[in-house]
N, C-alpha and C positions, 0 to 999 in steps of 0.2 A: 334315470337316464344317464348321469354322470358316471355311475356305476359300472355301466356296459363299456363306457370308454376308456375306463382305467383297467380293464380287465387285461390280463397279460395275453390272453389268447385273441380277444379282439384284436390289439394291437398289433400281434403278430401276423393275421389275417390282413389288416390294413396296411401293413408294412410289405407283406407279400404281394398283395395286390398292386402296389405301386412299383415295387420293384420288378414283377411280370411284366407290368404295363410300359415300364419304360425300356426295359431290356428287349422286348419284342419289336416296339417302335423302332428302338436303334438299329437292331438287327435288320428288321424291314427296309428301312431307310438306306441303309447300307448297302443292300443287294439288290434294292431297285435299280432301274435303269435310269440315267438321267433323262428327263423329260416325258418319261412313261410312268409315272407313278400310278399304281393300281390300287386304289383304297380298299378294293374287294378283298385283296390278299393280306392286309393288315387287318381288317374286320374279322377274316377267317383264322387269323392266327392269334389275335388276343386273347382269347379265352384259354388257350393252351397254355399261354406264357403267363397269364393270369395264375391259372392252376399250379403251375409249375413253381412260380414266385410263391405261393403261398405254401407249397409243400416245402420249400427251400427255407423260408422262416420257420415252419413249424418243427422239421426236423434240425434246425440250425445247421444248414450246410451250404456251402455256396450255390448259386444258380446253376452254372455247368453240372455241379454233381447231381444236382435234383433233376436236371433234365435227362440225365442218364438214367437216374433210377426211375424216372417217371417213364420213360421208354421201356424199360425193362419189365416194369409190372403192367404195361398198358395203359397208363393213364393218359398218355399224349394221344393215342388213338382213339380212347374213348371220348375225350373232349373234343376231337376233332372230328370224329362222326357225329355226336350231340351236337355240335353247333352247326355242321353242314344239314342235318336233319332239321333244324328249328329254323335256319335260313330259307331251306326248301319248302317248308312248310309254311312259313309266313310271307315270304318273298319270292314266289317261284319265278324261275327266268332270270334272276337276279345274277346267279352264278354263271349263266350262259349255257351253251349245248355241252352235255357232258361227252365224254370221249366215248363212251358206248354209244350214244344217240347219234353221235357224229359218224362213227363208224356204219352204223345201220343205215344213215340217210345216203353214205356211199354206196353200200351194198344192194340197196332198194333203187337207186338212181339208174341202174342198167337192167333190163329184161333179160330172159334167159338166153338170148342171142347174143347179150352184150351189147345192144344197142342202148341210146341214152334214152330214157324216160322223160318226158318233157312235163308231166305234172308232179307235183310234191306229194310223196306217198304219205305224209304225214298232215297235208292239209285237211282239215276237218269240214271244210266247205265243198270239197268233191265228195260227190255221192255217186255211186254206181247205179244205173237203172236196171231192175230187174222186170 
């Protein structure tokens, strides 16, 4: 077991994990509005930051350069999609209403004449009588 911790690659991965987590947390804290800390934003950004931090240490380049590289090869988008897919799978509703669902609700809140519909079209308890 001690051989695993003494391995250069393992140490680089752990160093990158820590570098990515710290960089992401600092960036998130810097850009968050005072009094409006959204922890969901941090949770969604951490896997990307950790992945980029690991890439930075394995490639031996600064974090900012690794972010540019990771964006260029699609790693950032890949990690972002994987993170959101996992969150949506295991914690549905945690991310809130998506933009497309919000637009659909707005479109379906009016009938063909433009009048307000009083029931929620996404409410599964409402059933039509046939």
